[in-house]
C-alpha positions in Angstrom: 105.5 3.4 -188.0 108.4 5.7 -187.3 109.6 8.3 -189.7 112.7 6.4 -190.4 110.7 3.2 -191.2 108.5 5.1 -193.6 111.6 6.6 -195.3 113.2 3.2 -195.7 110.0 1.6 -197.0 109.4 4.4 -199.5 113.0 4.1 -200.7 112.6 0.4 -201.1 109.3 0.8 -203.0 111.0 3.3 -205.4 114.0 1.1 -205.9 111.6 -1.9 -206.6 110.0 0.3 -209.3 113.5 0.9 -210.9 113.8 4.5 -209.6 116.8 5.8 -207.7 115.4 7.1 -204.4 116.3 10.7 -204.1 115.4 13.1 -201.3 112.8 14.8 -203.4 111.2 11.6 -204.6 111.1 10.2 -201.1 109.8 13.4 -199.5 107.0 13.5 -202.1 105.8 10.0 -201.3 105.9 10.3 -197.5 102.5 10.5 -195.6 104.0 12.6 -192.7 106.0 15.7 -192.6 109.6 14.6 -192.0 112.5 17.0 -191.6 114.9 17.0 -194.6 118.0 16.3 -192.5 116.3 13.1 -191.3 115.5 12.0 -194.9 119.0 12.8 -196.0 120.7 10.9 -193.2 118.4 7.9 -193.6 119.0 7.7 -197.3 122.8 7.9 -196.8 122.7 4.8 -194.7 119.8 3.1 -196.6 120.5 -0.2 -198.4 118.0 -1.7 -200.8 115.9 -4.5 -199.2 113.4 -5.5 -201.9 111.2 -7.4 -199.5 110.9 -4.7 -196.8 108.1 -2.6 -198.2 105.7 -2.6 -195.3 106.2 -2.5 -191.5 105.9 -5.8 -189.8 103.0 -4.6 -187.7 101.0 -3.5 -190.7 97.6 -5.2 -191.1 96.2 -6.1 -194.4 93.5 -3.7 -195.6 90.8 -6.5 -195.5 91.6 -7.1 -191.8 91.3 -3.4 -191.1 87.9 -3.2 -192.9 86.7 -6.3 -190.9 87.8 -4.6 -187.6 86.0 -1.4 -188.5 82.8 -3.4 -189.3 83.2 -5.3 -186.0 83.7 -2.1 -184.1 80.5 -0.7 -185.7 78.6 -3.9 -184.8 79.8 -3.6 -181.2 78.9 0.0 -181.1 75.3 -0.8 -182.2 75.0 -3.5 -179.6 76.2 -1.1 -176.9 73.8 1.5 -178.1 70.9 -1.0 -178.0 71.9 -2.2 -174.5 72.0 1.4 -173.2 68.7 2.3 -174.7 67.1 -0.8 -173.1 68.6 0.1 -169.7 67.5 3.8 -170.0 63.9 3.0 -171.1 62.6 2.0 -167.6 64.3 5.0 -166.0 62.7 7.4 -168.5 59.3 5.9 -167.8 59.8 6.2 -164.1 60.8 9.9 -164.5 57.6 10.5 -166.5 55.6 8.9 -163.7 57.3 11.0 -161.1 56.6 14.1 -163.1 52.9 13.2 -163.3 52.8 12.6 -159.5 54.5 15.9 -158.9 52.0 17.7 -161.1 49.1 16.0 -159.3 50.5 17.0 -155.9 50.8 20.6 -156.9 47.1 20.8 -157.7 
């Protein structure tokens, strides 16, 4: 989400709450540091759109939680696959170490 989108969304949310979006109110609600001139210029051209309170690409919180859980599941599967692939190699290394030890004697 761009800074301008966040400013517009914040202004719309404030207007929907019955508050007049001021530079101070908007700046206090922003999640990113935004230069004051950008806030001022955006608010000068802003027009209230009551239904524009989230970016079109925003995903619902439930979907984000599901994606995180899926990512964790995939990570666990990858870790298990790597562990299974490494196990025979580790065993072979141990055997080679034992053979080297026997050869040194």
